[in-house]
MDAnalysis code that builds the backbone (N, CA, C; Angstrom):
import MDAnalysis as mda
import numpy as np

u = mda.Universe.empty(756, n_residues=252, atom_resindex=np.repeat(np.arange(252), 3), trajectory=True)
u.add_TopologyAttr("name", ["N", "CA", "C"] * 252)
u.add_TopologyAttr("resid", np.arange(1, 253))
u.add_TopologyAttr("resname", ["MET", "LYS", "HIS", "VAL", "ILE", "ARG", "GLY", "HIS", "ARG", "SER", "ALA", "VAL", "ALA", "ALA", "ALA", "GLY", "THR", "VAL", "ALA", "GLY", "ALA", "VAL", "VAL", "LEU", "LEU", "ALA", "LEU", "THR", "GLY", "CYS", "GLY", "SER", "ASP", "ASP", "ASP", "GLY", "GLY", "SER", "GLY", "ALA", "GLY", "ASP", "GLY", "PRO", "ALA", "GLN", "ALA", "ASP", "ALA", "VAL", "LYS", "ALA", "MET", "ARG", "THR", "ALA", "GLU", "SER", "VAL", "HIS", "ALA", "VAL", "GLY", "GLU", "MET", "LEU", "TRP", "VAL", "ALA", "ASP", "PRO", "ALA", "GLU", "ILE", "ASP", "VAL", "ARG", "VAL", "ASP", "LYS", "LYS", "GLY", "ASN", "CYS", "VAL", "GLY", "SER", "ALA", "GLY", "ASN", "GLU", "GLN", "GLN", "GLY", "SER", "VAL", "GLU", "PHE", "VAL", "MET", "ARG", "ASP", "GLY", "THR", "MET", "TRP", "LEU", "LYS", "PRO", "ASP", "ALA", "ALA", "TYR", "LEU", "LYS", "SER", "ALA", "TYR", "ALA", "TYR", "ASP", "ALA", "GLU", "VAL", "ILE", "ALA", "GLU", "VAL", "GLU", "GLY", "SER", "TYR", "LEU", "GLU", "GLU", "THR", "GLU", "ALA", "ASP", "ALA", "PRO", "THR", "ASP", "LEU", "VAL", "ASP", "LEU", "CYS", "THR", "LEU", "ASP", "THR", "TYR", "VAL", "GLU", "GLU", "THR", "ASP", "SER", "VAL", "VAL", "SER", "PHE", "SER", "PRO", "GLY", "MET", "THR", "GLN", "LYS", "GLU", "LYS", "THR", "ARG", "HIS", "GLU", "GLY", "VAL", "ALA", "VAL", "VAL", "PRO", "TYR", "VAL", "ASN", "GLU", "ASP", "PRO", "SER", "THR", "SER", "ASP", "GLY", "ALA", "SER", "MET", "LYS", "ILE", "ALA", "ALA", "GLU", "GLY", "LYS", "PRO", "TYR", "PRO", "VAL", "THR", "ILE", "THR", "ASP", "PRO", "GLU", "GLY", "ALA", "GLU", "VAL", "ASP", "LEU", "ALA", "PHE", "SER", "ALA", "PHE", "GLY", "GLU", "PRO", "ILE", "LYS", "ALA", "GLU", "ALA", "PRO", "ALA", "ALA", "GLU", "LYS", "VAL", "LEU", "THR", "LYS", "ASP", "GLN", "LEU", "SER", "ASP", "ILE", "ARG", "LEU", "GLU", "LEU", "MET"])
u.atoms.positions = np.array([
    [1.005, -1.372, 0.109],
    [-0.052, -0.291, -0.193],
    [0.798, 1.245, 0.053],
    [0.583, 1.719, -1.105],
    [1.242, 3.500, -0.977],
    [0.808, 4.780, -0.294],
    [1.432, 5.620, 0.121],
    [1.039, 6.412, 1.013],
    [1.681, 7.477, 0.634],
    [1.330, 8.783, 0.770],
    [1.658, 10.336, 0.703],
    [1.428, 10.961, 1.891],
    [2.438, 11.449, 2.324],
    [2.303, 12.937, 3.549],
    [2.462, 14.215, 2.933],
    [1.720, 14.520, 3.113],
    [1.087, 16.116, 2.227],
    [-0.346, 16.202, 3.118],
    [-0.145, 17.657, 3.704],
    [-1.290, 18.681, 3.952],
    [-1.875, 19.498, 2.528],
    [-2.825, 20.074, 2.398],
    [-3.047, 20.502, 1.049],
    [-2.238, 21.657, 0.889],
    [-1.470, 22.552, 2.074],
    [-1.083, 23.375, 1.994],
    [0.804, 22.670, 1.304],
    [1.022, 21.526, 2.007],
    [2.053, 21.030, 1.391],
    [2.483, 20.558, -0.034],
    [1.179, 20.270, -0.196],
    [1.174, 19.579, -1.697],
    [1.556, 20.861, -2.803],
    [0.663, 22.247, -2.132],
    [0.933, 23.285, -3.545],
    [2.432, 23.409, -3.629],
    [2.832, 23.826, -2.202],
    [4.497, 23.844, -1.827],
    [5.771, 22.485, -2.741],
    [4.930, 21.695, -2.600],
    [5.545, 20.821, -3.673],
    [5.562, 20.542, -5.048],
    [4.715, 21.539, -5.771],
    [4.381, 21.860, -7.258],
    [6.311, 21.801, -8.075],
    [6.983, 21.955, -7.273],
    [7.822, 22.425, -7.863],
    [8.643, 23.261, -7.175],
    [10.093, 23.192, -7.084],
    [11.299, 24.367, -6.339],
    [10.756, 25.871, -7.105],
    [11.121, 25.380, -8.967],
    [11.281, 27.221, -9.101],
    [9.412, 27.533, -9.152],
    [8.740, 26.736, -8.682],
    [7.257, 27.162, -8.823],
    [7.246, 28.012, -7.582],
    [8.216, 27.411, -6.518],
    [7.733, 27.680, -4.913],
    [8.270, 29.090, -4.529],
    [9.504, 29.101, -5.560],
    [10.358, 29.944, -5.535],
    [9.736, 31.376, -5.631],
    [9.087, 31.161, -6.804],
    [8.393, 32.318, -7.311],
    [7.538, 33.022, -6.559],
    [6.513, 31.956, -6.142],
    [5.728, 32.302, -5.127],
    [5.913, 33.180, -3.820],
    [6.831, 31.869, -3.216],
    [7.749, 32.982, -2.065],
    [8.118, 34.157, -1.997],
    [8.640, 34.612, -3.335],
    [9.257, 35.966, -3.656],
    [7.837, 36.673, -3.770],
    [6.840, 36.373, -4.464],
    [5.819, 37.279, -4.740],
    [5.002, 37.656, -3.366],
    [4.854, 36.428, -2.292],
    [4.186, 36.847, -1.145],
    [5.382, 37.754, -0.475],
    [6.286, 37.104, -0.202],
    [7.091, 38.055, 0.773],
    [7.033, 39.267, 0.546],
    [6.711, 39.453, -0.951],
    [7.143, 41.486, -1.290],
    [6.136, 42.144, -1.384],
    [5.418, 41.485, -0.423],
    [3.561, 42.630, -0.413],
    [3.552, 42.475, 0.937],
    [3.906, 43.705, 1.306],
    [3.095, 43.805, 2.904],
    [4.012, 43.536, 3.810],
    [5.101, 43.695, 3.690],
    [6.376, 43.085, 4.296],
    [7.635, 44.199, 4.434],
    [8.890, 43.963, 4.850],
    [9.911, 44.503, 4.587],
    [10.734, 43.393, 4.295],
    [12.329, 44.491, 4.570],
    [13.113, 43.100, 3.934],
    [13.343, 42.167, 5.110],
    [13.334, 42.118, 6.086],
    [13.606, 41.095, 7.333],
    [12.167, 40.136, 7.367],
    [11.034, 40.672, 6.337],
    [10.229, 39.807, 6.303],
    [9.429, 39.524, 7.438],
    [8.053, 40.001, 7.204],
    [7.026, 40.112, 8.491],
    [6.439, 41.416, 8.752],
    [5.156, 42.167, 9.115],
    [5.227, 43.051, 9.374],
    [5.783, 44.024, 10.769],
    [6.534, 44.821, 10.813],
    [6.798, 45.088, 12.040],
    [8.492, 44.265, 12.264],
    [8.972, 43.947, 11.657],
    [10.419, 43.076, 11.620],
    [11.591, 44.432, 12.221],
    [12.019, 43.574, 13.044],
    [13.355, 44.535, 13.246],
    [14.340, 43.374, 12.794],
    [15.862, 43.754, 13.115],
    [17.002, 43.018, 12.752],
    [16.583, 41.504, 13.253],
    [17.056, 40.900, 12.378],
    [16.924, 39.085, 12.519],
    [16.861, 38.794, 11.366],
    [17.218, 37.305, 11.554],
    [16.419, 36.616, 9.785],
    [15.138, 36.695, 9.492],
    [15.101, 36.764, 8.228],
    [13.804, 36.598, 7.874],
    [13.282, 35.022, 7.527],
    [11.587, 35.260, 7.179],
    [10.867, 33.757, 7.313],
    [11.790, 33.055, 5.603],
    [11.858, 33.775, 4.583],
    [12.486, 33.181, 3.828],
    [14.106, 32.938, 3.812],
    [14.654, 33.625, 4.941],
    [16.101, 32.861, 5.016],
    [16.529, 31.618, 6.119],
    [15.051, 30.960, 6.660],
    [14.829, 30.010, 6.976],
    [14.872, 29.099, 6.086],
    [13.868, 28.927, 5.013],
    [13.597, 28.141, 3.850],
    [15.053, 27.836, 3.131],
    [15.870, 29.172, 2.845],
    [17.105, 28.814, 2.193],
    [18.117, 28.124, 3.075],
    [18.033, 28.131, 4.310],
    [19.086, 27.482, 5.171],
    [18.482, 26.081, 4.982],
    [17.348, 25.982, 5.645],
    [16.912, 24.681, 5.356],
    [17.670, 23.561, 4.130],
    [17.208, 24.169, 2.912],
    [17.723, 24.177, 1.280],
    [19.029, 23.420, 1.892],
    [19.860, 24.238, 2.360],
    [21.392, 23.735, 2.240],
    [21.869, 22.426, 3.381],
    [20.780, 22.573, 4.571],
    [20.956, 21.491, 5.243],
    [21.592, 20.112, 5.097],
    [22.416, 19.419, 5.399],
    [23.065, 17.840, 5.150],
    [22.746, 17.241, 5.775],
    [22.064, 17.013, 6.872],
    [21.057, 16.609, 7.719],
    [19.995, 17.043, 8.733],
    [19.162, 16.510, 8.718],
    [18.529, 16.837, 10.221],
    [17.411, 16.056, 11.251],
    [17.547, 16.770, 12.437],
    [16.473, 16.066, 13.501],
    [14.802, 16.317, 13.355],
    [13.692, 16.364, 12.921],
    [12.840, 16.157, 12.986],
    [11.696, 15.498, 13.892],
    [11.261, 16.348, 14.606],
    [10.487, 15.689, 15.823],
    [9.100, 16.571, 15.981],
    [7.914, 15.514, 16.128],
    [6.305, 16.652, 16.385],
    [5.602, 16.110, 15.485],
    [4.802, 16.798, 15.305],
    [3.489, 15.734, 14.314],
    [2.901, 16.996, 13.184],
    [2.786, 15.678, 12.629],
    [2.836, 15.978, 10.758],
    [1.882, 15.085, 10.384],
    [0.953, 15.979, 8.782],
    [-0.130, 15.037, 8.556],
    [0.435, 13.695, 7.987],
    [0.213, 12.683, 8.224],
    [0.602, 11.398, 7.501],
    [-0.367, 10.103, 6.784],
    [-0.660, 9.852, 5.578],
    [-1.264, 9.448, 5.075],
    [-2.424, 10.073, 5.249],
    [-3.293, 9.736, 5.833],
    [-4.634, 11.032, 5.956],
    [-4.713, 11.649, 7.586],
    [-4.037, 11.227, 8.281],
    [-4.693, 11.948, 9.876],
    [-3.020, 12.529, 10.649],
    [-3.108, 13.205, 11.385],
    [-2.029, 13.077, 11.980],
    [-1.102, 12.560, 13.160],
    [0.600, 12.398, 12.648],
    [1.294, 11.150, 13.574],
    [1.680, 12.048, 14.339],
    [2.918, 10.928, 15.107],
    [3.901, 11.623, 15.638],
    [5.098, 10.868, 14.898],
    [6.135, 11.888, 14.924],
    [7.413, 11.498, 13.718],
    [8.616, 11.753, 14.943],
    [9.610, 10.787, 14.907],
    [10.456, 11.067, 14.903],
    [11.654, 10.837, 14.334],
    [12.841, 11.366, 13.299],
    [12.907, 11.286, 12.295],
    [14.595, 12.341, 12.049],
    [15.543, 11.200, 11.872],
    [17.044, 11.767, 11.315],
    [17.158, 11.177, 10.009],
    [17.454, 12.372, 9.428],
    [18.163, 11.990, 8.225],
    [18.964, 12.868, 7.104],
    [19.615, 12.439, 6.569],
    [20.543, 13.125, 5.742],
    [20.252, 13.380, 3.936],
    [20.889, 13.729, 3.324],
    [21.186, 14.450, 1.770],
    [20.987, 12.419, 1.368],
    [22.169, 12.055, 1.957],
    [22.585, 10.710, 0.959],
    [21.306, 9.878, 1.396],
    [20.487, 9.961, 1.847],
    [18.968, 9.090, 1.787],
    [19.379, 7.992, 3.309],
    [20.405, 8.449, 4.056],
    [20.416, 7.501, 5.476],
    [19.223, 8.367, 6.456],
    [18.860, 7.321, 7.007],
    [17.761, 7.824, 7.765],
    [17.439, 6.903, 8.698],
    [16.803, 7.443, 10.197],
    [16.672, 6.266, 11.312],
    [15.321, 7.181, 12.012],
    [13.787, 6.244, 12.154],
    [12.861, 6.561, 12.945],
    [12.075, 6.128, 13.486],
    [10.435, 6.888, 13.398],
    [9.693, 6.002, 13.661],
    [8.262, 7.278, 13.613],
    [7.422, 6.735, 13.251],
    [5.741, 7.255, 13.047],
    [4.905, 6.504, 13.218],
    [3.674, 7.046, 14.124],
    [2.758, 6.457, 14.103],
    [1.557, 7.235, 14.667],
    [0.479, 6.956, 14.770],
    [-0.943, 6.945, 15.465],
    [-1.678, 6.091, 15.396],
    [-3.161, 6.586, 16.083],
    [-3.837, 5.602, 16.349],
    [-5.094, 4.847, 15.103],
    [-5.210, 5.452, 13.733],
    [-5.680, 5.077, 13.116],
    [-4.761, 3.584, 11.898],
    [-3.022, 4.502, 11.853],
    [-2.473, 3.947, 11.024],
    [-1.759, 2.680, 11.672],
    [-1.471, 2.797, 13.497],
    [-0.623, 1.784, 13.912],
    [1.158, 3.004, 13.779],
    [1.755, 2.554, 14.181],
    [3.110, 2.293, 14.117],
    [4.096, 2.162, 13.498],
    [5.547, 2.644, 13.480],
    [6.277, 1.629, 12.385],
    [7.529, 2.129, 13.318],
    [8.946, 1.680, 13.251],
    [10.664, 1.971, 13.766],
    [10.766, 1.305, 11.921],
    [11.552, 2.992, 11.524],
    [12.433, 2.179, 10.156],
    [13.605, 2.746, 10.033],
    [14.714, 2.139, 9.575],
    [15.996, 2.127, 8.997],
    [15.793, 2.184, 7.675],
    [16.484, 3.473, 6.863],
    [17.051, 3.339, 5.486],
    [18.714, 3.848, 5.432],
    [18.865, 3.189, 4.227],
    [20.507, 3.491, 3.712],
    [20.750, 2.226, 2.231],
    [21.433, 3.122, 1.417],
    [21.991, 2.226, 0.336],
    [20.792, 2.309, -0.427],
    [19.312, 2.624, -0.527],
    [18.224, 2.259, -1.112],
    [17.794, 0.841, -0.805],
    [17.913, 0.450, 0.363],
    [17.389, -0.238, 1.169],
    [16.312, -0.081, 2.388],
    [16.070, -0.346, 2.457],
    [14.023, 0.123, 3.849],
    [14.379, -0.857, 4.866],
    [14.599, -1.210, 5.814],
    [14.050, -1.799, 7.221],
    [12.973, -1.217, 8.036],
    [11.817, -2.080, 7.597],
    [10.838, -1.884, 8.773],
    [10.381, -2.660, 10.154],
    [10.022, -1.965, 11.032],
    [9.189, -2.775, 11.796],
    [8.251, -2.591, 12.735],
    [7.066, -2.537, 11.831],
    [5.860, -2.009, 12.137],
    [5.446, -3.100, 13.457],
    [4.218, -2.781, 14.026],
    [3.058, -2.628, 14.992],
    [2.134, -3.751, 14.480],
    [1.499, -4.141, 15.582],
    [0.471, -5.153, 14.607],
    [-0.461, -4.432, 13.896],
    [-0.662, -3.217, 13.998],
    [-1.860, -2.094, 13.675],
    [-1.012, -2.179, 12.460],
    [-0.045, -1.404, 12.266],
    [0.564, -1.253, 10.845],
    [0.174, -2.180, 9.882],
    [1.166, -3.876, 10.310],
    [0.297, -4.664, 9.806],
    [-0.783, -4.789, 9.329],
    [-1.885, -4.630, 10.018],
    [-3.040, -4.500, 9.344],
    [-3.382, -3.388, 8.329],
    [-3.055, -2.402, 8.970],
    [-3.553, -0.986, 7.875],
    [-3.237, -0.503, 7.003],
    [-1.537, -1.119, 6.648],
    [-0.611, -1.152, 5.460],
    [-0.306, -2.470, 4.725],
    [0.029, -3.159, 5.247],
    [-0.606, -4.935, 4.543],
    [-1.456, -5.519, 4.472],
    [-2.175, -5.210, 5.186],
    [-3.337, -5.906, 4.854],
    [-3.373, -7.484, 5.654],
    [-2.173, -7.795, 6.631],
    [-2.095, -8.988, 7.130],
    [-3.011, -9.454, 7.884],
    [-4.060, -10.312, 7.713],
    [-4.283, -11.240, 8.569],
    [-3.603, -11.771, 10.312],
    [-4.587, -12.025, 10.925],
    [-3.943, -12.321, 12.459],
    [-3.089, -13.557, 12.476],
    [-3.088, -14.486, 11.463],
    [-2.086, -15.551, 12.064],
    [-0.628, -14.746, 11.412],
    [-0.286, -14.157, 9.995],
    [0.420, -13.578, 9.771],
    [1.353, -12.503, 10.172],
    [0.196, -12.030, 10.903],
    [0.589, -10.669, 12.302],
    [1.524, -11.518, 13.158],
    [0.382, -12.709, 13.593],
    [1.484, -13.326, 14.812],
    [2.960, -13.581, 14.541],
    [2.908, -13.895, 13.250],
    [4.560, -14.126, 12.672],
    [5.533, -13.470, 12.755],
    [5.210, -12.350, 12.321],
    [5.676, -11.132, 11.530],
    [6.075, -10.069, 12.414],
    [4.949, -10.054, 13.726],
    [5.028, -8.454, 14.558],
    [6.757, -9.325, 15.399],
    [7.293, -7.973, 15.460],
    [8.478, -8.238, 16.323],
    [9.894, -8.495, 15.078],
    [9.553, -8.178, 13.860],
    [10.913, -8.500, 12.838],
    [10.557, -7.348, 12.252],
    [11.730, -6.903, 11.343],
    [12.416, -6.127, 10.642],
    [11.773, -6.678, 9.549],
    [11.067, -6.000, 8.159],
    [10.688, -6.297, 6.939],
    [11.590, -5.561, 5.863],
    [12.508, -6.542, 5.184],
    [13.613, -5.549, 4.027],
    [12.592, -5.317, 2.786],
    [12.741, -4.173, 2.810],
    [11.988, -3.459, 1.404],
    [13.269, -2.770, 0.693],
    [13.296, -2.848, -1.045],
    [14.026, -1.326, -1.560],
    [13.159, -0.146, -1.216],
    [14.080, 0.547, -1.696],
    [13.789, 2.254, -1.694],
    [12.184, 1.913, -2.688],
    [12.257, 1.155, -3.712],
    [11.096, 1.411, -5.128],
    [9.900, 0.968, -4.139],
    [10.038, -0.490, -3.580],
    [8.936, -1.283, -3.009],
    [8.131, -0.774, -1.713],
    [9.040, -0.017, -1.123],
    [8.823, 0.272, 0.104],
    [7.517, 1.185, 0.399],
    [6.489, 1.439, 1.368],
    [5.587, 2.338, 1.325],
    [5.798, 3.867, 1.103],
    [5.239, 4.570, 0.336],
    [5.406, 5.952, -0.523],
    [5.735, 6.718, 0.852],
    [4.921, 6.568, 1.797],
    [4.847, 7.521, 3.081],
    [6.122, 6.953, 4.134],
    [6.733, 6.414, 4.085],
    [7.932, 6.205, 4.814],
    [9.123, 7.087, 4.222],
    [9.092, 6.376, 2.791],
    [10.456, 7.288, 1.984],
    [9.972, 8.812, 1.886],
    [9.083, 9.328, 2.383],
    [8.932, 10.654, 2.257],
    [9.196, 11.532, 3.501],
    [9.351, 10.389, 4.783],
    [9.427, 10.713, 6.114],
    [11.230, 10.550, 5.476],
    [12.087, 10.161, 5.277],
    [13.373, 9.536, 5.083],
    [14.347, 10.489, 4.336],
    [13.184, 11.852, 3.257],
    [13.685, 12.288, 2.378],
    [13.715, 13.654, 3.124],
    [15.083, 14.295, 2.592],
    [15.437, 15.654, 3.736],
    [14.459, 16.729, 2.871],
    [13.978, 16.943, 1.789],
    [13.191, 17.829, 1.110],
    [11.962, 17.507, 1.494],
    [11.654, 16.404, 2.129],
    [9.831, 17.101, 2.609],
    [10.143, 17.800, 3.385],
    [11.200, 17.873, 4.609],
    [10.609, 18.745, 5.827],
    [11.395, 20.205, 5.297],
    [12.212, 20.065, 3.820],
    [12.315, 22.026, 3.271],
    [10.748, 22.355, 2.799],
    [10.116, 21.241, 2.000],
    [8.476, 21.851, 1.411],
    [7.934, 21.758, 2.979],
    [7.698, 21.657, 4.109],
    [6.800, 21.837, 4.963],
    [7.400, 23.091, 5.744],
    [8.122, 23.257, 5.800],
    [8.871, 25.090, 5.955],
    [8.492, 25.857, 5.158],
    [9.085, 25.616, 3.624],
    [8.312, 26.218, 2.727],
    [6.774, 26.509, 2.595],
    [5.763, 25.794, 3.037],
    [4.786, 25.831, 2.898],
    [3.871, 26.914, 3.840],
    [4.725, 26.730, 5.470],
    [4.016, 27.439, 6.258],
    [4.479, 29.181, 5.580],
    [6.091, 29.251, 5.542],
    [6.298, 30.645, 5.024],
    [5.153, 31.284, 4.058],
    [4.978, 30.347, 3.306],
    [4.460, 30.497, 1.762],
    [2.976, 31.004, 1.991],
    [2.388, 30.571, 2.987],
    [0.852, 30.882, 3.321],
    [0.696, 32.009, 4.294],
    [1.765, 32.261, 4.890],
    [1.799, 33.511, 6.332],
    [3.089, 34.065, 6.002],
    [3.463, 34.675, 4.626],
    [4.579, 35.487, 4.643],
    [4.785, 36.484, 5.364],
    [3.388, 37.051, 6.265],
    [3.544, 38.303, 6.670],
    [3.458, 38.315, 8.393],
    [4.259, 37.848, 8.850],
    [3.973, 36.696, 10.434],
    [4.773, 38.272, 10.856],
    [4.236, 38.888, 11.812],
    [4.926, 39.821, 13.006],
    [6.287, 38.890, 13.833],
    [7.459, 39.601, 13.296],
    [8.636, 39.299, 13.787],
    [8.652, 39.622, 15.387],
    [9.324, 39.044, 16.635],
    [9.184, 39.123, 17.796],
    [10.622, 39.505, 18.212],
    [10.888, 39.793, 19.671],
    [11.998, 40.046, 20.550],
    [12.519, 38.574, 20.460],
    [13.985, 38.113, 20.192],
    [14.752, 37.478, 20.490],
    [14.508, 37.158, 21.451],
    [14.492, 35.057, 21.398],
    [14.553, 34.518, 23.082],
    [15.390, 33.490, 23.007],
    [14.864, 32.319, 23.812],
    [15.570, 30.935, 23.612],
    [14.190, 29.963, 23.727],
    [15.051, 28.763, 22.626],
    [14.121, 28.053, 22.910],
    [14.525, 26.365, 23.336],
    [14.532, 26.167, 24.310],
    [15.511, 25.032, 24.699],
    [17.236, 25.238, 24.638],
    [17.352, 26.119, 24.965],
    [18.686, 26.503, 24.871],
    [19.503, 27.223, 23.608],
    [18.747, 27.390, 23.018],
    [19.063, 27.854, 21.253],
    [17.973, 29.418, 21.050],
    [19.191, 30.557, 20.988],
    [18.536, 31.814, 20.870],
    [17.600, 31.628, 19.499],
    [16.753, 32.401, 19.327],
    [15.418, 32.181, 18.228],
    [14.896, 33.824, 18.110],
    [14.901, 33.870, 17.079],
    [14.125, 34.903, 16.492],
    [12.224, 34.516, 16.163],
    [11.011, 34.537, 17.092],
    [9.890, 34.373, 16.838],
    [9.147, 34.842, 15.513],
    [8.519, 33.749, 14.827],
    [7.625, 34.887, 14.368],
    [6.489, 34.544, 14.446],
    [5.009, 35.090, 14.708],
    [4.227, 34.591, 15.292],
    [2.462, 35.304, 13.690],
    [1.949, 34.364, 13.679],
    [0.985, 35.152, 12.576],
    [0.047, 35.791, 13.244],
    [-0.177, 37.171, 13.394],
    [-0.842, 37.811, 13.879],
    [-2.587, 38.738, 12.920],
    [-2.584, 38.365, 11.982],
    [-3.430, 38.846, 11.156],
    [-4.905, 38.028, 11.391],
    [-5.665, 38.847, 11.792],
    [-7.178, 38.540, 12.249],
    [-7.652, 37.636, 11.205],
    [-7.642, 38.302, 9.855],
    [-7.907, 37.891, 8.801],
    [-7.533, 36.177, 8.354],
    [-6.124, 35.927, 8.374],
    [-5.840, 34.951, 8.106],
    [-5.151, 33.939, 9.245],
    [-5.242, 34.711, 10.435],
    [-4.072, 33.568, 11.286],
    [-5.294, 32.559, 12.046],
    [-4.607, 31.157, 11.914],
    [-4.984, 30.018, 12.232],
    [-3.469, 29.041, 12.900],
    [-2.959, 29.828, 13.703],
    [-1.987, 29.331, 14.420],
    [-0.422, 28.967, 14.143],
    [-0.194, 29.917, 13.001],
    [0.760, 29.674, 12.256],
    [1.760, 30.513, 13.002],
    [2.457, 30.154, 13.496],
    [4.675, 30.852, 13.990],
    [5.897, 30.248, 13.296],
    [6.664, 30.330, 13.773],
    [8.060, 29.718, 13.592],
    [9.172, 30.814, 14.854],
    [9.606, 29.722, 14.418],
    [11.045, 30.297, 15.475],
    [12.573, 29.657, 14.453],
    [13.353, 30.906, 13.995],
    [14.591, 31.162, 13.334],
    [15.613, 30.791, 14.551],
    [16.757, 30.307, 14.405],
    [17.963, 30.335, 15.057],
    [18.758, 31.872, 14.708],
    [18.690, 32.266, 15.752],
    [19.504, 33.639, 15.874],
    [20.802, 33.860, 15.759],
    [21.480, 32.940, 15.913],
    [22.512, 32.603, 15.367],
    [23.566, 31.885, 14.583],
    [24.376, 32.106, 14.013],
    [24.679, 31.024, 12.856],
    [24.029, 31.112, 11.412],
    [23.907, 29.895, 11.041],
    [22.871, 29.960, 9.790],
    [21.070, 30.086, 10.681],
    [20.528, 30.956, 9.849],
    [18.864, 30.985, 10.366],
    [18.263, 29.865, 9.888],
    [18.859, 28.758, 10.461],
    [17.717, 27.102, 10.579],
    [16.869, 27.651, 10.915],
    [15.385, 26.827, 10.306],
    [14.093, 27.083, 11.558],
    [14.364, 25.924, 12.332],
    [13.803, 26.547, 13.786],
    [14.376, 25.913, 14.918],
    [12.993, 25.091, 14.910],
    [11.680, 25.778, 15.033],
    [10.306, 25.238, 15.531],
    [9.644, 25.546, 13.882],
    [8.390, 24.584, 13.439],
    [7.315, 25.354, 12.535],
    [6.137, 25.022, 12.665],
    [4.725, 25.891, 12.951],
    [3.441, 25.295, 13.384],
    [2.409, 26.434, 12.438],
    [2.147, 25.123, 11.920],
    [0.890, 25.267, 11.244],
    [-0.293, 24.251, 11.284],
    [-1.321, 24.487, 12.205],
    [-2.292, 23.550, 12.463],
    [-3.155, 23.373, 11.872],
    [-3.561, 24.496, 11.028],
    [-4.551, 24.467, 10.266],
    [-4.556, 24.582, 8.622],
    [-3.058, 24.482, 8.695],
    [-2.902, 25.039, 7.040],
    [-2.184, 23.717, 6.654],
    [-0.331, 23.624, 6.882],
    [0.232, 22.556, 6.408],
    [-0.068, 21.740, 7.541],
    [-0.905, 21.668, 8.046],
    [-1.213, 20.302, 9.334],
    [-0.085, 20.254, 10.028],
    [0.671, 20.749, 10.302],
    [2.163, 20.610, 10.981],
    [2.850, 21.509, 12.132],
    [3.691, 20.262, 12.787],
    [4.115, 21.338, 14.534],
    [5.403, 20.276, 14.471],
    [6.647, 21.211, 13.963],
    [7.580, 19.902, 14.185],
    [8.857, 21.012, 14.637],
    [9.957, 19.953, 15.350],
    [10.932, 21.168, 15.730],
    [11.655, 20.422, 15.015],
    [12.857, 21.233, 14.310],
    [14.377, 20.624, 13.973],
    [15.569, 20.607, 14.977],
    [16.195, 20.381, 14.691],
    [18.085, 20.477, 15.709],
    [18.582, 19.635, 15.092],
    [19.913, 18.963, 15.072],
    [20.670, 18.692, 14.682],
    [21.401, 18.667, 13.435],
    [21.420, 19.850, 12.664],
    [21.528, 19.977, 11.353],
    [23.337, 19.843, 11.154],
    [23.571, 19.604, 10.124],
    [24.778, 18.826, 9.833],
    [25.536, 17.239, 10.735],
    [24.491, 17.056, 11.797],
    [25.157, 15.840, 12.357],
    [25.435, 14.605, 11.690],
    [26.079, 13.788, 12.025],
    [25.811, 12.620, 11.033],
    [25.001, 11.566, 11.229],
    [24.604, 11.058, 9.804],
    [23.252, 9.872, 10.979],
    [24.140, 8.489, 11.103],
    [23.669, 7.631, 11.799],
    [23.683, 6.488, 12.166],
    [23.017, 5.705, 12.020],
    [22.731, 5.068, 10.373],
    [21.706, 4.075, 9.935],
    [22.245, 2.982, 9.369],
    [22.213, 1.907, 10.528],
    [23.103, 0.311, 10.889],
    [22.123, -0.064, 10.288],
    [21.822, -1.255, 9.410],
    [21.044, -2.155, 9.391],
    [20.945, -3.518, 10.523],
    [19.749, -3.649, 10.680],
    [19.152, -4.567, 11.835],
    [20.199, -6.015, 11.788],
    [20.447, -6.903, 12.712],
    [20.965, -7.877, 12.466],
    [20.198, -9.135, 11.570],
    [20.439, -9.845, 11.161],
    [20.018, -10.505, 10.196],
    [19.372, -11.429, 10.649],
    [19.233, -12.084, 11.637],
    [17.737, -12.647, 12.309],
    [17.241, -12.126, 12.782],
    [16.848, -10.753, 12.189],
    [15.820, -9.949, 12.837],
    [15.403, -9.928, 11.596],
    [15.454, -9.589, 10.717],
    [14.877, -9.485, 9.242],
    [14.604, -10.500, 8.376],
    [12.833, -10.252, 7.631],
    [12.497, -10.993, 7.151],
    [12.345, -10.438, 5.322],
    [13.387, -10.879, 4.880],
    [12.991, -10.666, 3.459],
    [11.641, -10.991, 2.932],
    [11.777, -10.458, 1.593],
    [10.386, -10.625, 0.994],
    [10.289, -12.459, 0.688],
    [11.434, -13.178, 0.229],
    [10.776, -14.269, 0.075],
    [11.027, -15.044, 0.916],
    [11.428, -14.623, 2.608],
    [10.966, -15.419, 3.669],
    [9.336, -14.912, 4.067],
    [9.136, -14.061, 4.007],
    [7.247, -13.292, 4.135],
    [6.914, -14.149, 3.129],
    [6.972, -14.698, 1.995],
    [6.285, -15.052, 0.726],
    [5.929, -16.685, 1.388],
    [6.695, -17.214, 2.200],
    [7.477, -18.421, 2.362],
    [6.366, -18.775, 3.411],
    [5.813, -17.558, 4.608],
    [5.211, -17.590, 6.069],
    [3.843, -17.771, 5.646],
    [3.279, -16.554, 4.541],
    [2.560, -16.724, 4.065],
    [1.435, -17.487, 3.271],
    [2.570, -18.427, 2.821],
    [2.086, -19.960, 1.794],
    [1.708, -20.855, 3.208],
    [2.763, -21.375, 3.882],
    [2.569, -21.812, 5.159],
    [1.213, -21.663, 5.787],
    [0.435, -20.276, 5.965],
    [-0.097, -20.425, 6.768],
    [-1.609, -20.043, 5.879],
    [-1.598, -20.615, 4.967],
    [-2.810, -20.320, 3.343],
    [-3.517, -21.674, 4.310],
])
């Protein structure tokens, strides 16, 4: 079963890098100064955060975003080389841990995920649960491959900024020990809880992005540029496609 991770605003932002850049420049050019957002003072602009995210070699993303068709909790470390370690889950689809590297993904699903994503019956689930399923990147569920793609988090950041370009810049503060410049959508006609915090020192990476009614995302970012240790699980804990097929045949 293939899934897609996108809010309706994220889908617009994902239409293309060039198109997204044109929209962003058009929006940020209206009703805002060079610092991005009405009433902005010194500090990084919203557009700076998108640019910085595009240059990131790796990131740790934690929080909530639309997964398949419902919000889910995610915890993912991913880099531009395709190395990825993480987990995702909600009550509707179940939960799954995953590792991806060198074009191969290993998934460790719980019973609910095996039922919702693979449509396995109770007998197969009893044999499979607790093991890692080995998939090529091409055959792995699209929603998980998206989570293991750094561009997904660039698109989510771009989406929040593109649809709330006139956020008000607030005074510099700290978020979990990091100096940040907060932005908040205070426009009563469009405010839907959108906000973001941008690193005030060093590269202006987005530290948090929130847009519950638009992009349907609430994420915190950290560990920019840090190496990702994506180690394959031990062979005895892995079920290949052939082994999985044998299990299913034996239970027919």
